[in-house]
SERO-4910 file (N, C-alpha, C, O; in steps of 0.05 Angstrom, whole numbers):
BEGIN
 pado doro    nc1    nc2    nc3   cac1   cac2   cac3    cc1    cc2    cc3    oc1    oc2    oc3
  Unk    A   4193   -991  -1597   4184   -963  -1598   4186   -950  -1570   4196   -928  -1568
  Unk    A   4176   -964  -1549   4178   -955  -1522   4161   -929  -1517   4152   -916  -1535
  Unk    A   4158   -923  -1491   4145   -898  -1484   4149   -893  -1454   4151   -911  -1438
  Unk    A   4152   -867  -1447   4155   -859  -1420   4131   -843  -1411   4116   -832  -1427
  Unk    A   4128   -841  -1384   4105   -826  -1373   4110   -821  -1344   4128   -833  -1331
  Unk    A   4094   -802  -1332   4097   -797  -1304   4082   -772  -1295   4068   -760  -1311
  Unk    A   4085   -765  -1270   4071   -742  -1259   4084   -734  -1233   4099   -748  -1221
  Unk    A   4077   -710  -1224   4085   -700  -1198   4061   -695  -1180   4062   -680  -1161
  Unk    A   4039   -708  -1187   4015   -707  -1170   4018   -724  -1145   4035   -742  -1144
  Unk    A   4002   -718  -1125   4004   -733  -1100   3983   -755  -1099   3959   -750  -1102
  Unk    A   3992   -780  -1096   3974   -803  -1093   3983   -820  -1070   4007   -822  -1064
  Unk    A   3964   -833  -1056   3971   -851  -1035   3985   -876  -1046   4003   -887  -1033
  Unk    A   3977   -884  -1070   3989   -907  -1083   3995   -900  -1111   3980   -907  -1129
  Unk    A   4017   -886  -1117   4023   -876  -1144   4027   -898  -1164   4022   -894  -1188
  Unk    A   4035   -922  -1156   4039   -943  -1176   4013   -952  -1189   4013   -961  -1212
  Unk    A   3991   -950  -1175   3965   -956  -1187   3960   -937  -1211   3951   -945  -1232
  Unk    A   3965   -911  -1206   3961   -892  -1227   3981   -895  -1250   3975   -891  -1273
  Unk    A   4006   -902  -1243   4026   -907  -1264   4018   -931  -1281   4023   -931  -1305
  Unk    A   4006   -951  -1268   3997   -974  -1284   3976   -966  -1304   3975   -977  -1326
  Unk    A   3958   -948  -1296   3938   -938  -1315   3951   -926  -1339   3942   -931  -1362
  Unk    A   3971   -910  -1334   3985   -897  -1356   3999   -917  -1374   3998   -916  -1398
  Unk    A   4013   -936  -1361   4027   -956  -1376   4009   -974  -1392   4015   -981  -1415
  Unk    A   3986   -981  -1381   3967   -997  -1396   3956   -983  -1421   3948   -996  -1440
  Unk    A   3955   -956  -1419   3944   -940  -1442   3964   -939  -1465   3957   -930  -1487
  Unk    A   3989   -948  -1460   4008   -947  -1482   4024   -974  -1484   4047   -974  -1492
  Unk    A   4010   -995  -1476   4024  -1022  -1477   4032  -1029  -1505   4051  -1045  -1509
  Unk    A   4019  -1018  -1525   4026  -1024  -1553   4053  -1013  -1561   4066  -1023  -1579
  Unk    A   4063   -993  -1546   4089   -982  -1552   4111   -999  -1539   4134   -997  -1548
  Unk    A   4105  -1014  -1519   4125  -1030  -1505   4114  -1056  -1494   4109  -1057  -1470
  Unk    A   4110  -1076  -1511   4098  -1101  -1501   4117  -1119  -1486   4109  -1139  -1475
  Unk    A   4143  -1112  -1485   4163  -1131  -1474   4168  -1127  -1444   4180  -1144  -1431
  Unk    A   4159  -1105  -1433   4164  -1100  -1405   4155  -1073  -1396   4146  -1056  -1411
  Unk    A   4158  -1069  -1369   4150  -1043  -1357   4169  -1038  -1334   4181  -1056  -1323
  Unk    A   4170  -1012  -1326   4186  -1004  -1303   4174   -980  -1290   4162   -963  -1304
  Unk    A   4177   -978  -1264   4165   -956  -1249   4184   -946  -1227   4201   -961  -1217
  Unk    A   4180   -921  -1220   4194   -910  -1197   4174   -890  -1184   4161   -875  -1199
  Unk    A   4172   -890  -1158   4156   -870  -1144   4166   -864  -1117   4178   -882  -1104
  Unk    A   4162   -840  -1107   4167   -833  -1080   4146   -812  -1072   4126   -810  -1085
  Unk    A   4151   -797  -1051   4131   -779  -1041   4126   -755  -1060   4105   -742  -1059
  Unk    A   4145   -750  -1078   4143   -727  -1096   4136   -733  -1125   4127   -715  -1139
  Unk    A   4139   -758  -1133   4138   -763  -1162   4131   -791  -1169   4136   -809  -1153
  Unk    A   4119   -796  -1192   4115   -822  -1204   4126   -822  -1232   4121   -804  -1247
  Unk    A   4141   -843  -1239   4154   -845  -1266   4151   -874  -1276   4151   -893  -1260
  Unk    A   4149   -877  -1302   4147   -904  -1313   4153   -905  -1342   4157   -885  -1355
  Unk    A   4152   -930  -1352   4157   -934  -1381   4146   -961  -1390   4143   -979  -1373
  Unk    A   4139   -963  -1415   4135   -989  -1428   4158   -994  -1447   4167   -975  -1461
  Unk    A   4168  -1018  -1447   4193  -1024  -1462   4189  -1043  -1485   4176  -1064  -1483
  Unk    A   4200  -1035  -1508   4204  -1053  -1530   4234  -1060  -1530   4251  -1042  -1536
  Unk    A   4241  -1085  -1524   4269  -1092  -1520   4284  -1093  -1547   4276  -1108  -1565
  Unk    A   4306  -1078  -1548   4323  -1078  -1572   4352  -1082  -1564   4365  -1101  -1573
  Unk    A   4362  -1064  -1547   4390  -1067  -1537   4389  -1078  -1509   4373  -1070  -1492
  Unk    A   4407  -1098  -1503   4409  -1110  -1476   4382  -1121  -1468   4368  -1110  -1450
  Unk    A   4374  -1143  -1480   4348  -1155  -1475   4344  -1164  -1446   4322  -1164  -1436
  Unk    A   4366  -1173  -1433   4364  -1186  -1407   4367  -1166  -1384   4353  -1169  -1363
  Unk    A   4384  -1146  -1386   4390  -1129  -1363   4385  -1099  -1369   4395  -1082  -1355
  Unk    A   4369  -1094  -1390   4364  -1067  -1399   4339  -1054  -1388   4331  -1033  -1397
  Unk    A   4326  -1067  -1368   4301  -1056  -1358   4307  -1029  -1343   4327  -1026  -1330
  Unk    A   4288  -1011  -1346   4289   -985  -1333   4271   -984  -1309   4252  -1000  -1307
  Unk    A   4277   -966  -1289   4294   -943  -1291   4324   -950  -1287   4330   -971  -1277
  Unk    A   4341   -931  -1294   4369   -932  -1287   4375   -910  -1267   4363   -888  -1268
  Unk    A   4393   -916  -1249   4400   -898  -1227   4429   -890  -1228   4446   -904  -1239
  Unk    A   4436   -867  -1216   4464   -860  -1211   4474   -879  -1189   4458   -893  -1177
  Unk    A   4500   -879  -1185   4512   -898  -1166   4502   -894  -1138   4500   -913  -1122
  Unk    A   4496   -869  -1131   4485   -864  -1104   4455   -864  -1102   4443   -857  -1082
  Unk    A   4442   -872  -1124   4412   -874  -1126   4398   -847  -1125   4373   -847  -1121
  Unk    A   4412   -825  -1127   4399   -799  -1124   4388   -789  -1151   4373   -769  -1151
  Unk    A   4396   -802  -1173   4386   -794  -1200   4371   -817  -1212   4382   -839  -1213
  Unk    A   4347   -812  -1221   4330   -832  -1234   4325   -825  -1263   4318   -802  -1268
  Unk    A   4329   -844  -1281   4326   -838  -1310   4308   -858  -1323   4312   -883  -1320
  Unk    A   4290   -848  -1339   4275   -864  -1359   4280   -852  -1386   4282   -827  -1389
  Unk    A   4282   -868  -1407   4288   -858  -1433   4274   -875  -1455   4275   -899  -1454
  Unk    A   4261   -861  -1473   4251   -873  -1497   4269   -865  -1520   4270   -841  -1527
  Unk    A   4283   -884  -1532   4301   -877  -1554   4326   -893  -1554   4327   -915  -1543
  Unk    A   4346   -883  -1567   4372   -897  -1570   4394   -876  -1570   4393   -856  -1584
  Unk    A   4415   -882  -1555   4439   -866  -1554   4460   -879  -1572   4472   -899  -1564
  Unk    A   4465   -868  -1595   4483   -881  -1615   4512   -883  -1605   4525   -902  -1611
  Unk    A   4521   -863  -1591   4549   -862  -1583   4554   -872  -1554   4573   -863  -1541
  Unk    A   4536   -889  -1544   4538   -897  -1516   4563   -912  -1510   4573   -911  -1487
  Unk    A   4573   -928  -1529   4598   -943  -1523   4622   -925  -1518   4638   -930  -1500
  Unk    A   4623   -904  -1534   4644   -884  -1530   4641   -870  -1503   4660   -866  -1489
  Unk    A   4616   -863  -1497   4611   -849  -1471   4616   -868  -1448   4626   -859  -1427
  Unk    A   4609   -893  -1451   4613   -912  -1430   4643   -915  -1424   4651   -916  -1400
  Unk    A   4659   -917  -1444   4688   -919  -1440   4699   -894  -1426   4716   -896  -1408
  Unk    A   4689   -871  -1434   4697   -846  -1420   4690   -847  -1390   4707   -839  -1374
  Unk    A   4667   -856  -1384   4658   -857  -1356   4673   -879  -1341   4680   -875  -1317
  Unk    A   4678   -901  -1353   4694   -922  -1340   4721   -913  -1333   4732   -920  -1312
  Unk    A   4733   -896  -1350   4760   -885  -1344   4759   -866  -1321   4780   -860  -1309
  Unk    A   4735   -856  -1315   4731   -838  -1292   4723   -853  -1266   4720   -841  -1245
  Unk    A   4721   -880  -1269   4715   -896  -1245   4687   -906  -1243   4680   -919  -1223
  Unk    A   4669   -900  -1262   4642   -909  -1260   4640   -939  -1268   4654   -948  -1286
  Unk    A   4623   -953  -1254   4619   -981  -1259   4591   -987  -1270   4572   -975  -1260
  Unk    A   4589  -1004  -1290   4564  -1009  -1303   4554  -1037  -1296   4569  -1056  -1292
  Unk    A   4527  -1039  -1295   4515  -1064  -1288   4499  -1076  -1311   4486  -1098  -1307
  Unk    A   4499  -1064  -1334   4484  -1074  -1357   4500  -1067  -1382   4521  -1054  -1381
  Unk    A   4488  -1075  -1405   4499  -1067  -1431   4482  -1046  -1445   4485  -1041  -1468
  Unk    A   4463  -1035  -1430   4444  -1016  -1441   4456   -990  -1448   4474   -980  -1434
  Unk    A   4447   -978  -1470   4456   -951  -1477   4446   -930  -1458   4458   -909  -1455
  Unk    A   4423   -935  -1445   4411   -915  -1427   4426   -912  -1401   4424   -891  -1388
  Unk    A   4441   -932  -1393   4454   -931  -1366   4475   -909  -1365   4483   -901  -1343
  Unk    A   4485   -900  -1388   4505   -878  -1387   4492   -852  -1378   4506   -834  -1368
  Unk    A   4466   -848  -1380   4453   -822  -1376   4456   -813  -1347   4465   -790  -1343
  Unk    A   4448   -829  -1327   4450   -818  -1299   4479   -813  -1291   4484   -794  -1276
  Unk    A   4498   -829  -1301   4526   -824  -1295   4536   -798  -1308   4551   -783  -1296
  Unk    A   4528   -794  -1333   4536   -769  -1347   4525   -745  -1332   4538   -725  -1330
  Unk    A   4500   -747  -1323   4488   -725  -1308   4503   -719  -1283   4508   -696  -1276
  Unk    A   4511   -740  -1268   4527   -736  -1244   4554   -723  -1250   4564   -707  -1234
  Unk    A   4565   -730  -1272   4592   -720  -1279   4591   -692  -1290   4608   -676  -1284
  Unk    A   4571   -685  -1307   4571   -660  -1321   4546   -643  -1316   4544   -621  -1328
  Unk    A   4527   -652  -1300   4502   -637  -1297   4487   -638  -1324   4492   -656  -1340
  Unk    A   4469   -619  -1328   4453   -619  -1352   4469   -614  -1378   4459   -617  -1400
  Unk    A   4494   -606  -1375   4512   -603  -1398   4517   -629  -1411   4527   -630  -1434
  Unk    A   4510   -652  -1398   4515   -678  -1410   4499   -682  -1436   4507   -698  -1452
  Unk    A   4477   -667  -1439   4461   -669  -1463   4477   -664  -1488   4471   -676  -1509
  Unk    A   4496   -646  -1486   4512   -639  -1510   4529   -662  -1519   4539   -662  -1542
  Unk    A   4533   -682  -1502   4549   -705  -1509   4533   -727  -1523   4545   -745  -1535
  Unk    A   4506   -726  -1521   4490   -747  -1532   4486   -745  -1562   4480   -723  -1572
  Unk    A   4490   -767  -1575   4484   -769  -1604   4462   -791  -1606   4468   -815  -1602
  Unk    A   4438   -783  -1613   4417   -802  -1615   4390   -790  -1618   4388   -766  -1623
  Unk    A   4370   -806  -1614   4342   -797  -1614   4330   -806  -1588   4332   -829  -1581
  Unk    A   4317   -787  -1574   4309   -794  -1547   4288   -775  -1536   4287   -751  -1544
  Unk    A   4273   -785  -1517   4257   -769  -1498   4265   -779  -1471   4262   -802  -1465
  Unk    A   4274   -761  -1453   4285   -768  -1428   4269   -755  -1405   4263   -731  -1407
  Unk    A   4263   -770  -1384   4254   -759  -1359   4276   -765  -1338   4282   -789  -1334
  Unk    A   4286   -745  -1326   4308   -748  -1306   4300   -733  -1281   4294   -710  -1281
  Unk    A   4300   -748  -1259   4293   -737  -1233   4317   -736  -1215   4330   -757  -1209
  Unk    A   4324   -712  -1206   4346   -708  -1187   4334   -705  -1159   4322   -685  -1153
  Unk    A   4337   -726  -1143   4325   -726  -1116   4337   -704  -1099   4323   -691  -1083
  Unk    A   4363   -700  -1100   4376   -680  -1083   4366   -652  -1088   4363   -636  -1070
  Unk    A   4362   -646  -1114   4352   -619  -1121   4322   -618  -1123   4310   -596  -1126
  Unk    A   4309   -641  -1121   4280   -643  -1122   4270   -631  -1148   4251   -614  -1148
  Unk    A   4282   -639  -1170   4275   -628  -1197   4271   -651  -1217   4285   -671  -1217
  Unk    A   4251   -646  -1234   4246   -664  -1256   4253   -650  -1282   4245   -627  -1287
  Unk    A   4270   -663  -1299   4277   -652  -1325   4265   -669  -1347   4267   -693  -1346
  Unk    A   4252   -656  -1366   4241   -669  -1389   4255   -659  -1414   4257   -635  -1418
  Unk    A   4265   -677  -1431   4282   -669  -1453   4276   -686  -1478   4272   -710  -1476
  Unk    A   4275   -672  -1501   4273   -686  -1526   4298   -681  -1542   4314   -663  -1538
  Unk    A   4303   -699  -1562   4327   -697  -1578   4326   -672  -1596   4305   -659  -1598
  Unk    A   4348   -667  -1609   4351   -642  -1625   4330   -639  -1647   4321   -617  -1652
  Unk    A   4324   -661  -1660   4305   -660  -1682   4276   -665  -1673   4257   -663  -1690
  Unk    A   4272   -673  -1649   4245   -678  -1639   4233   -703  -1651   4209   -705  -1656
  Unk    A   4250   -724  -1656   4240   -749  -1667   4222   -764  -1648   4201   -774  -1655
  Unk    A   4230   -764  -1623   4215   -778  -1602   4195   -759  -1590   4203   -737  -1581
  Unk    A   4170   -766  -1589   4149   -747  -1579   4148   -746  -1548   4157   -764  -1535
  Unk    A   4138   -724  -1538   4133   -721  -1509   4112   -699  -1505   4116   -676  -1513
  Unk    A   4091   -707  -1492   4068   -689  -1486   4067   -683  -1456   4078   -699  -1440
  Unk    A   4055   -661  -1449   4053   -655  -1420   4028   -638  -1416   4017   -625  -1434
  Unk    A   4019   -638  -1390   3997   -621  -1381   4004   -612  -1353   4014   -627  -1337
  Unk    A   3999   -587  -1347   4004   -576  -1321   3978   -572  -1305   3958   -563  -1316
  Unk    A   3979   -578  -1280   3956   -575  -1262   3967   -561  -1237   3980   -573  -1220
  Unk    A   3961   -535  -1235   3973   -519  -1213   4003   -521  -1214   4015   -513  -1234
  Unk    A   4016   -530  -1193   4045   -533  -1193   4054   -561  -1201   4078   -567  -1197
  Unk    A   4037   -577  -1211   4044   -605  -1218   4044   -609  -1248   4033   -593  -1263
  Unk    A   4055   -631  -1257   4057   -637  -1286   4052   -666  -1290   4059   -684  -1274
  Unk    A   4038   -672  -1313   4035   -699  -1323   4048   -700  -1350   4044   -682  -1366
  Unk    A   4063   -721  -1356   4077   -723  -1382   4075   -751  -1393   4072   -771  -1378
  Unk    A   4078   -754  -1419   4077   -780  -1432   4086   -778  -1461   4085   -757  -1473
  Unk    A   4095   -801  -1471   4102   -803  -1499   4078   -801  -1517   4080   -796  -1541
  Unk    A   4054   -807  -1506   4029   -805  -1521   4008   -790  -1504   4012   -786  -1480
  Unk    A   3987   -782  -1517   3966   -767  -1504   3949   -785  -1487   3940   -777  -1465
  Unk    A   3943   -809  -1495   3924   -827  -1481   3931   -832  -1452   3913   -831  -1435
  Unk    A   3957   -837  -1445   3963   -841  -1417   3958   -816  -1399   3950   -819  -1376
  Unk    A   3961   -792  -1410   3954   -768  -1395   3924   -767  -1389   3916   -761  -1367
  Unk    A   3908   -773  -1409   3879   -774  -1406   3870   -796  -1387   3849   -794  -1374
  Unk    A   3886   -818  -1386   3878   -841  -1369   3876   -834  -1339   3863   -848  -1324
  Unk    A   3890   -813  -1331   3889   -805  -1302   3864   -790  -1295   3857   -786  -1272
  Unk    A   3849   -780  -1315   3824   -766  -1311   3828   -741  -1293   3812   -736  -1275
  Unk    A   3850   -727  -1298   3856   -703  -1282   3853   -677  -1297   3853   -656  -1285
  Unk    A   3850   -679  -1323   3848   -655  -1339   3824   -655  -1357   3812   -677  -1362
  Unk    A   3816   -632  -1367   3793   -630  -1385   3801   -642  -1413   3824   -640  -1421
  Unk    A   3781   -654  -1425   3785   -665  -1452   3775   -646  -1473   3768   -654  -1496
  Unk    A   3773   -621  -1466   3763   -601  -1485   3781   -599  -1510   3806   -597  -1507
  Unk    A   3769   -601  -1533   3784   -601  -1558   3794   -573  -1565   3780   -553  -1561
  Unk    A   3818   -571  -1576   3828   -546  -1586   3822   -544  -1616   3837   -556  -1632
  Unk    A   3801   -530  -1622   3793   -529  -1650   3812   -512  -1667   3813   -516  -1691
  Unk    A   3826   -494  -1655   3847   -479  -1670   3869   -498  -1679   3879   -496  -1701
  Unk    A   3876   -517  -1661   3897   -537  -1669   3887   -555  -1691   3901   -562  -1710
  Unk    A   3861   -563  -1690   3850   -580  -1711   3848   -565  -1737   3851   -577  -1758
  Unk    A   3841   -539  -1735   3840   -523  -1760   3868   -522  -1773   3871   -523  -1797
  Unk    A   3888   -518  -1756   3916   -518  -1766   3923   -544  -1779   3937   -545  -1800
  Unk    A   3913   -566  -1767   3919   -592  -1779   3907   -594  -1807   3919   -606  -1825
  Unk    A   3883   -583  -1811   3870   -584  -1837   3886   -569  -1858   3885   -575  -1882
  Unk    A   3900   -548  -1849   3916   -532  -1868   3943   -545  -1873   3952   -545  -1896
  Unk    A   3956   -555  -1852   3984   -564  -1854   3986   -595  -1855   4007   -605  -1863
  Unk    A   3965   -609  -1847   3966   -638  -1845   3983   -648  -1822   3992   -671  -1821
  Unk    A   3988   -630  -1803   4001   -637  -1777   3995   -614  -1758   3987   -592  -1766
  Unk    A   3998   -620  -1732   3994   -599  -1711   4021   -590  -1701   4035   -606  -1689
  Unk    A   4028   -565  -1705   4055   -556  -1697   4057   -553  -1666   4037   -548  -1653
  Unk    A   4082   -556  -1656   4087   -552  -1628   4081   -522  -1621   4086   -505  -1638
  Unk    A   4072   -517  -1597   4067   -535  -1575   4038   -546  -1574   4030   -557  -1553
  Unk    A   4023   -543  -1595   3995   -550  -1595   3991   -580  -1596   4008   -596  -1604
  Unk    A   3967   -588  -1586   3957   -616  -1589   3928   -614  -1595   3916   -592  -1594
  Unk    A   3914   -636  -1600   3885   -635  -1604   3869   -626  -1579   3845   -619  -1582
  Unk    A   3882   -626  -1556   3868   -619  -1531   3880   -593  -1519   3904   -589  -1520
  Unk    A   3862   -576  -1509   3871   -550  -1500   3891   -552  -1476   3909   -536  -1474
  Unk    A   3887   -572  -1459   3904   -574  -1435   3928   -591  -1438   3943   -596  -1419
  Unk    A   3933   -601  -1463   3957   -617  -1468   3974   -603  -1489   3965   -595  -1509
  Unk    A   4000   -602  -1483   4019   -589  -1501   4041   -609  -1509   4046   -629  -1495
  Unk    A   4053   -604  -1531   4076   -620  -1540   4102   -606  -1533   4105   -582  -1540
  Unk    A   4120   -621  -1520   4145   -609  -1512   4162   -601  -1537   4163   -616  -1557
  Unk    A   4174   -578  -1536   4191   -569  -1558   4215   -588  -1562   4224   -600  -1544
  Unk    A   4224   -589  -1587   4248   -605  -1593   4272   -589  -1584   4271   -565  -1580
  Unk    A   4295   -603  -1582   4320   -589  -1575   4331   -596  -1548   4320   -613  -1535
  Unk    A   4353   -583  -1541   4366   -589  -1516   4364   -564  -1498   4342   -556  -1492
  Unk    A   4386   -553  -1490   4385   -531  -1471   4369   -507  -1481   4352   -496  -1467
  Unk    A   4374   -499  -1505   4362   -474  -1515   4332   -475  -1514   4319   -455  -1506
  Unk    A   4320   -497  -1523   4291   -498  -1526   4276   -511  -1504   4252   -507  -1502
  Unk    A   4290   -526  -1487   4274   -542  -1467   4282   -535  -1438   4264   -528  -1423
  Unk    A   4307   -537  -1432   4313   -536  -1403   4306   -510  -1390   4297   -509  -1367
  Unk    A   4310   -488  -1405   4303   -462  -1393   4273   -459  -1389   4265   -443  -1372
  Unk    A   4257   -473  -1404   4228   -471  -1403   4215   -492  -1385   4195   -486  -1373
  Unk    A   4227   -516  -1384   4213   -537  -1372   4227   -550  -1349   4221   -572  -1340
  Unk    A   4247   -536  -1338   4259   -546  -1313   4238   -543  -1292   4227   -521  -1288
  Unk    A   4232   -564  -1278   4207   -565  -1262   4213   -573  -1233   4223   -595  -1228
  Unk    A   4207   -555  -1214   4208   -563  -1186   4184   -580  -1179   4161   -573  -1188
  Unk    A   4188   -601  -1164   4166   -619  -1157   4162   -619  -1127   4144   -633  -1117
***
């Protein structure tokens, strides 16, 4: 199942806070964990190993280490994309479907999303541009929640890791709960909590223009 999470909050030791988030969703990924942090950002994931059990741990980086990627999901056409990138001179260090993502981004920018066939929630950090991109697949199969605090953002595949940081109010959104009683689900962008939203499904049209985030 897996799950991703992260934040652009400032911490002296961000990995401690990332561990809190990861522990809150260990049920989604009991096989492993991965983290990345620097002065601007903290990113992580819990992994359920399916493809490339031995060398598929995340994060994955571009060849110059300037792009960092975590992904919850599966890229169905990764072998085709990998062959395309190998013909352009890119070298791979694993058999993971996710490793194609940072290379595709370096080659095509955010237009690479149009090449992906799969179900996914992606967090991609471009160090050179100092930007974090959060993306869900076209149908919104993989969940992704977020909360903003001033100019910072906290995100996760589930609500519990966001709450684990104790940075936002846990005030319930009763309008969202009322909607749930009518529809038996809570529509985007609402969640049960006022300060937590669900990221819209889609690629460029619905997400990038709204959620491209300077950190």
